[in-house]
VMD Tcl script that builds the backbone (N, CA, C; Angstrom):
set m [mol new atoms 270]
animate dup $m
set s [atomselect $m all]
$s set {name element resname resid chain x y z} {
  {N N UNK 1 A -22.209 -12.846 6.275}
  {CA C UNK 1 A -21.577 -11.769 5.522}
  {C C UNK 1 A -20.792 -10.879 6.479}
  {N N UNK 2 A -19.739 -10.308 5.981}
  {CA C UNK 2 A -18.935 -9.411 6.800}
  {C C UNK 2 A -18.399 -8.275 5.962}
  {N N UNK 3 A -17.957 -7.272 6.645}
  {CA C UNK 3 A -17.394 -6.098 5.981}
  {C C UNK 3 A -16.147 -5.675 6.738}
  {N N UNK 4 A -15.090 -5.443 6.034}
  {CA C UNK 4 A -13.843 -4.995 6.644}
  {C C UNK 4 A -13.313 -3.809 5.843}
  {N N UNK 5 A -12.959 -2.759 6.532}
  {CA C UNK 5 A -12.312 -1.626 5.874}
  {C C UNK 5 A -11.056 -1.299 6.667}
  {N N UNK 6 A -9.967 -1.153 5.991}
  {CA C UNK 6 A -8.706 -0.892 6.672}
  {C C UNK 6 A -7.775 -0.084 5.785}
  {N N UNK 7 A -6.742 0.427 6.397}
  {CA C UNK 7 A -5.734 1.189 5.656}
  {C C UNK 7 A -4.369 0.838 6.224}
  {N N UNK 8 A -3.411 0.639 5.350}
  {CA C UNK 8 A -2.053 0.350 5.796}
  {C C UNK 8 A -1.083 0.738 4.696}
  {N N UNK 9 A 0.174 0.842 5.062}
  {CA C UNK 9 A 1.210 1.161 4.095}
  {C C UNK 9 A 1.432 -0.031 3.179}
  {N N UNK 10 A 1.614 0.231 1.899}
  {CA C UNK 10 A 1.793 -0.834 0.923}
  {C C UNK 10 A 3.247 -1.031 0.533}
  {N N UNK 11 A 3.468 -1.953 -0.403}
  {CA C UNK 11 A 4.789 -2.408 -0.795}
  {C C UNK 11 A 5.771 -1.355 -1.282}
  {N N UNK 12 A 5.304 -0.289 -1.914}
  {CA C UNK 12 A 6.210 0.735 -2.431}
  {C C UNK 12 A 6.399 1.905 -1.476}
  {N N UNK 13 A 5.817 1.834 -0.296}
  {CA C UNK 13 A 5.940 2.913 0.684}
  {C C UNK 13 A 7.388 3.078 1.118}
  {N N UNK 14 A 7.851 4.294 1.135}
  {CA C UNK 14 A 9.204 4.638 1.572}
  {C C UNK 14 A 10.283 3.904 0.776}
  {N N UNK 15 A 9.998 3.600 -0.472}
  {CA C UNK 15 A 10.935 2.837 -1.284}
  {C C UNK 15 A 12.291 3.532 -1.394}
  {N N UNK 16 A 12.297 4.835 -1.631}
  {CA C UNK 16 A 13.560 5.564 -1.761}
  {C C UNK 16 A 14.363 5.512 -0.465}
  {N N UNK 17 A 13.680 5.680 0.661}
  {CA C UNK 17 A 14.361 5.637 1.957}
  {C C UNK 17 A 14.922 4.242 2.231}
  {N N UNK 18 A 14.143 3.218 1.952}
  {CA C UNK 18 A 14.614 1.855 2.182}
  {C C UNK 18 A 15.830 1.526 1.328}
  {N N UNK 19 A 15.821 1.970 0.067}
  {CA C UNK 19 A 16.965 1.732 -0.816}
  {C C UNK 19 A 18.194 2.476 -0.308}
  {N N UNK 20 A 18.027 3.762 0.055}
  {CA C UNK 20 A 19.157 4.562 0.538}
  {C C UNK 20 A 19.746 3.965 1.816}
  {N N UNK 21 A 18.902 3.526 2.734}
  {CA C UNK 21 A 19.393 2.918 3.979}
  {C C UNK 21 A 20.127 1.613 3.698}
  {N N UNK 22 A 19.611 0.826 2.770}
  {CA C UNK 22 A 20.257 -0.446 2.431}
  {C C UNK 22 A 21.635 -0.215 1.818}
  {N N UNK 23 A 21.745 0.753 0.912}
  {CA C UNK 23 A 23.034 1.049 0.285}
  {C C UNK 23 A 24.021 1.559 1.320}
  {N N UNK 24 A 23.583 2.479 2.173}
  {CA C UNK 24 A 24.474 3.036 3.199}
  {C C UNK 24 A 24.943 1.949 4.168}
  {N N UNK 25 A 24.028 1.094 4.587}
  {CA C UNK 25 A 24.401 0.037 5.522}
  {C C UNK 25 A 25.327 -0.992 4.873}
  {N N UNK 26 A 25.094 -1.282 3.606}
  {CA C UNK 26 A 25.968 -2.211 2.891}
  {C C UNK 26 A 27.388 -1.648 2.817}
  {N N UNK 27 A 27.509 -0.357 2.546}
  {CA C UNK 27 A 28.823 0.273 2.459}
  {C C UNK 27 A 29.519 0.334 3.818}
  {N N UNK 28 A 28.761 0.606 4.876}
  {CA C UNK 28 A 29.361 0.768 6.208}
  {C C UNK 28 A 29.546 -0.539 6.962}
  {N N UNK 29 A 28.554 -1.432 6.843}
  {CA C UNK 29 A 28.540 -2.644 7.660}
  {C C UNK 29 A 28.856 -3.919 6.886}
  {N N UNK 30 A 28.794 -3.846 5.566}
  {CA C UNK 30 A 29.041 -5.031 4.756}
  {C C UNK 30 A 27.846 -5.964 4.652}
  {N N UNK 31 A 26.690 -5.528 5.116}
  {CA C UNK 31 A 25.464 -6.321 5.056}
  {C C UNK 31 A 24.263 -5.430 5.313}
  {N N UNK 32 A 23.098 -5.987 5.157}
  {CA C UNK 32 A 21.863 -5.212 5.292}
  {C C UNK 32 A 20.910 -5.914 6.249}
  {N N UNK 33 A 20.303 -5.137 7.133}
  {CA C UNK 33 A 19.221 -5.654 7.976}
  {C C UNK 33 A 18.007 -4.763 7.752}
  {N N UNK 34 A 16.801 -5.330 7.818}
  {CA C UNK 34 A 15.603 -4.533 7.549}
  {C C UNK 34 A 15.420 -3.427 8.586}
  {N N UNK 35 A 15.065 -2.246 8.127}
  {CA C UNK 35 A 14.830 -1.090 9.001}
  {C C UNK 35 A 13.354 -0.781 9.178}
  {N N UNK 36 A 12.527 -1.367 8.346}
  {CA C UNK 36 A 11.079 -1.179 8.460}
  {C C UNK 36 A 10.409 -2.550 8.427}
  {N N UNK 37 A 9.194 -2.613 8.891}
  {CA C UNK 37 A 8.436 -3.867 8.853}
  {C C UNK 37 A 8.146 -4.253 7.405}
  {N N UNK 38 A 7.971 -5.534 7.142}
  {CA C UNK 38 A 7.594 -5.954 5.782}
  {C C UNK 38 A 6.268 -5.304 5.389}
  {N N UNK 39 A 6.148 -4.957 4.116}
  {CA C UNK 39 A 4.954 -4.282 3.615}
  {C C UNK 39 A 4.233 -5.178 2.617}
  {N N UNK 40 A 2.917 -5.233 2.720}
  {CA C UNK 40 A 2.114 -6.093 1.843}
  {C C UNK 40 A 1.948 -5.466 0.468}
  {N N UNK 41 A 1.952 -6.316 -0.540}
  {CA C UNK 41 A 1.643 -5.879 -1.899}
  {C C UNK 41 A 0.135 -5.962 -2.083}
  {N N UNK 42 A -0.379 -5.236 -3.061}
  {CA C UNK 42 A -1.830 -5.166 -3.280}
  {C C UNK 42 A -2.407 -6.561 -3.506}
  {N N UNK 43 A -1.795 -7.343 -4.374}
  {CA C UNK 43 A -2.355 -8.681 -4.656}
  {C C UNK 43 A -2.302 -9.574 -3.425}
  {N N UNK 44 A -1.266 -9.393 -2.593}
  {CA C UNK 44 A -1.166 -10.185 -1.360}
  {C C UNK 44 A -2.283 -9.813 -0.383}
  {N N UNK 45 A -2.607 -8.529 -0.296}
  {CA C UNK 45 A -3.683 -8.088 0.595}
  {C C UNK 45 A -5.011 -8.707 0.176}
  {N N UNK 46 A -5.283 -8.717 -1.122}
  {CA C UNK 46 A -6.510 -9.352 -1.618}
  {C C UNK 46 A -6.540 -10.839 -1.325}
  {N N UNK 47 A -5.410 -11.502 -1.488}
  {CA C UNK 47 A -5.324 -12.945 -1.198}
  {C C UNK 47 A -5.545 -13.221 0.286}
  {N N UNK 48 A -4.965 -12.390 1.137}
  {CA C UNK 48 A -5.156 -12.569 2.582}
  {C C UNK 48 A -6.622 -12.410 2.976}
  {N N UNK 49 A -7.314 -11.466 2.362}
  {CA C UNK 49 A -8.740 -11.297 2.653}
  {C C UNK 49 A -9.530 -12.526 2.215}
  {N N UNK 50 A -9.171 -13.089 1.073}
  {CA C UNK 50 A -9.854 -14.304 0.602}
  {C C UNK 50 A -9.624 -15.463 1.563}
  {N N UNK 51 A -8.383 -15.639 2.003}
  {CA C UNK 51 A -8.062 -16.708 2.939}
  {C C UNK 51 A -8.810 -16.516 4.259}
  {N N UNK 52 A -9.029 -15.250 4.641}
  {CA C UNK 52 A -9.739 -14.951 5.887}
  {C C UNK 52 A -11.242 -15.192 5.770}
  {N N UNK 53 A -11.715 -15.520 4.567}
  {CA C UNK 53 A -13.125 -15.868 4.413}
  {C C UNK 53 A -13.980 -14.815 3.730}
  {N N UNK 54 A -13.404 -13.729 3.307}
  {CA C UNK 54 A -14.174 -12.714 2.577}
  {C C UNK 54 A -14.328 -13.174 1.139}
  {N N UNK 55 A -15.567 -13.254 0.660}
  {CA C UNK 55 A -15.825 -13.841 -0.650}
  {C C UNK 55 A -15.638 -12.862 -1.800}
  {N N UNK 56 A -15.762 -11.575 -1.554}
  {CA C UNK 56 A -15.614 -10.579 -2.620}
  {C C UNK 56 A -14.638 -9.475 -2.182}
  {N N UNK 57 A -13.370 -9.806 -2.008}
  {CA C UNK 57 A -12.436 -8.779 -1.543}
  {C C UNK 57 A -12.200 -7.709 -2.608}
  {N N UNK 58 A -12.151 -6.484 -2.170}
  {CA C UNK 58 A -11.845 -5.350 -3.031}
  {C C UNK 58 A -10.696 -4.592 -2.377}
  {N N UNK 59 A -9.638 -4.370 -3.151}
  {CA C UNK 59 A -8.468 -3.665 -2.642}
  {C C UNK 59 A -8.233 -2.463 -3.544}
  {N N UNK 60 A -8.029 -1.316 -2.941}
  {CA C UNK 60 A -7.806 -0.084 -3.691}
  {C C UNK 60 A -6.509 0.551 -3.218}
  {N N UNK 61 A -5.904 1.353 -4.065}
  {CA C UNK 61 A -4.636 1.993 -3.748}
  {C C UNK 61 A -4.770 3.505 -3.923}
  {N N UNK 62 A -4.300 4.236 -2.931}
  {CA C UNK 62 A -4.178 5.693 -3.030}
  {C C UNK 62 A -2.714 6.037 -2.837}
  {N N UNK 63 A -2.178 6.871 -3.712}
  {CA C UNK 63 A -0.795 7.309 -3.578}
  {C C UNK 63 A -0.798 8.723 -3.011}
  {N N UNK 64 A -0.137 8.882 -1.893}
  {CA C UNK 64 A -0.049 10.180 -1.223}
  {C C UNK 64 A 1.425 10.517 -1.062}
  {N N UNK 65 A 1.822 11.666 -1.570}
  {CA C UNK 65 A 3.221 12.105 -1.442}
  {C C UNK 65 A 3.319 13.183 -0.379}
  {N N UNK 66 A 4.266 13.017 0.522}
  {CA C UNK 66 A 4.499 13.985 1.594}
  {C C UNK 66 A 5.964 14.383 1.543}
  {N N UNK 67 A 6.231 15.668 1.677}
  {CA C UNK 67 A 7.612 16.155 1.686}
  {C C UNK 67 A 7.970 16.612 3.095}
  {N N UNK 68 A 9.219 16.365 3.465}
  {CA C UNK 68 A 9.721 16.737 4.787}
  {C C UNK 68 A 10.894 17.699 4.631}
  {N N UNK 69 A 11.106 18.519 5.661}
  {CA C UNK 69 A 12.217 19.464 5.637}
  {C C UNK 69 A 13.559 18.752 5.604}
  {N N UNK 70 A 13.634 17.608 6.268}
  {CA C UNK 70 A 14.884 16.857 6.334}
  {C C UNK 70 A 14.571 15.392 6.617}
  {N N UNK 71 A 15.591 14.562 6.483}
  {CA C UNK 71 A 15.434 13.140 6.793}
  {C C UNK 71 A 15.115 12.965 8.276}
  {N N UNK 72 A 15.696 13.820 9.113}
  {CA C UNK 72 A 15.425 13.740 10.556}
  {C C UNK 72 A 13.943 13.944 10.848}
  {N N UNK 73 A 13.298 14.876 10.153}
  {CA C UNK 73 A 11.855 15.094 10.340}
  {C C UNK 73 A 11.059 13.861 9.901}
  {N N UNK 74 A 11.471 13.258 8.798}
  {CA C UNK 74 A 10.803 12.044 8.315}
  {C C UNK 74 A 10.930 10.919 9.331}
  {N N UNK 75 A 12.142 10.678 9.815}
  {CA C UNK 75 A 12.374 9.598 10.775}
  {C C UNK 75 A 11.583 9.838 12.060}
  {N N UNK 76 A 11.549 11.073 12.523}
  {CA C UNK 76 A 10.781 11.397 13.734}
  {C C UNK 76 A 9.298 11.117 13.525}
  {N N UNK 77 A 8.764 11.477 12.366}
  {CA C UNK 77 A 7.355 11.223 12.064}
  {C C UNK 77 A 7.079 9.716 12.042}
  {N N UNK 78 A 7.962 8.947 11.415}
  {CA C UNK 78 A 7.784 7.494 11.370}
  {C C UNK 78 A 7.813 6.887 12.767}
  {N N UNK 79 A 8.708 7.366 13.605}
  {CA C UNK 79 A 8.776 6.851 14.978}
  {C C UNK 79 A 7.500 7.178 15.746}
  {N N UNK 80 A 6.964 8.371 15.541}
  {CA C UNK 80 A 5.712 8.736 16.218}
  {C C UNK 80 A 4.547 7.876 15.747}
  {N N UNK 81 A 4.606 7.444 14.492}
  {CA C UNK 81 A 3.572 6.550 13.961}
  {C C UNK 81 A 3.767 5.112 14.434}
  {N N UNK 82 A 4.896 4.834 15.061}
  {CA C UNK 82 A 5.197 3.465 15.496}
  {C C UNK 82 A 5.700 2.603 14.355}
  {N N UNK 83 A 6.234 3.223 13.327}
  {CA C UNK 83 A 6.670 2.496 12.141}
  {C C UNK 83 A 8.140 2.156 12.160}
  {N N UNK 84 A 8.571 1.504 13.218}
  {CA C UNK 84 A 9.909 0.936 13.210}
  {C C UNK 84 A 9.763 -0.525 12.814}
  {N N UNK 85 A 10.815 -1.269 12.817}
  {CA C UNK 85 A 10.754 -2.655 12.389}
  {C C UNK 85 A 10.173 -3.538 13.473}
  {N N UNK 86 A 9.028 -4.144 13.188}
  {CA C UNK 86 A 8.378 -5.038 14.157}
  {C C UNK 86 A 8.809 -6.488 13.953}
  {N N UNK 87 A 9.696 -6.729 13.007}
  {CA C UNK 87 A 10.163 -8.089 12.719}
  {C C UNK 87 A 11.019 -8.599 13.877}
  {N N UNK 88 A 10.627 -9.712 14.465}
  {CA C UNK 88 A 11.347 -10.276 15.610}
  {C C UNK 88 A 12.693 -10.881 15.212}
  {N N UNK 89 A 12.869 -11.231 13.938}
  {CA C UNK 89 A 14.087 -11.914 13.476}
  {C C UNK 89 A 15.063 -10.964 12.804}
  {N N UNK 90 A 15.158 -9.760 13.250}
  {CA C UNK 90 A 16.078 -8.810 12.592}
  {C C UNK 90 A 17.439 -8.827 13.188}
}
mol reanalyze $m
mol bondsrecalc $m
mol representation Tube
mol addrep $m
């Protein structure tokens, strides 16, 4: 038997920012490249736990809203968290 508890950003995290960046980049560059790492969906997280051998995976979601003074403050906070794009194929 095993127990795992973890927390990570989910699929809808920063959705507004990701959409705004994609639109701006499409207008300026004519294409889009990912600016954040891929985010897991709730059902995918449960499936990954099952594949890892956990027989009774339980996944829960908490929605937390945070407001920033400006986009610059948001970006600085994300950088301090290490939340830039970790995708090697960007």
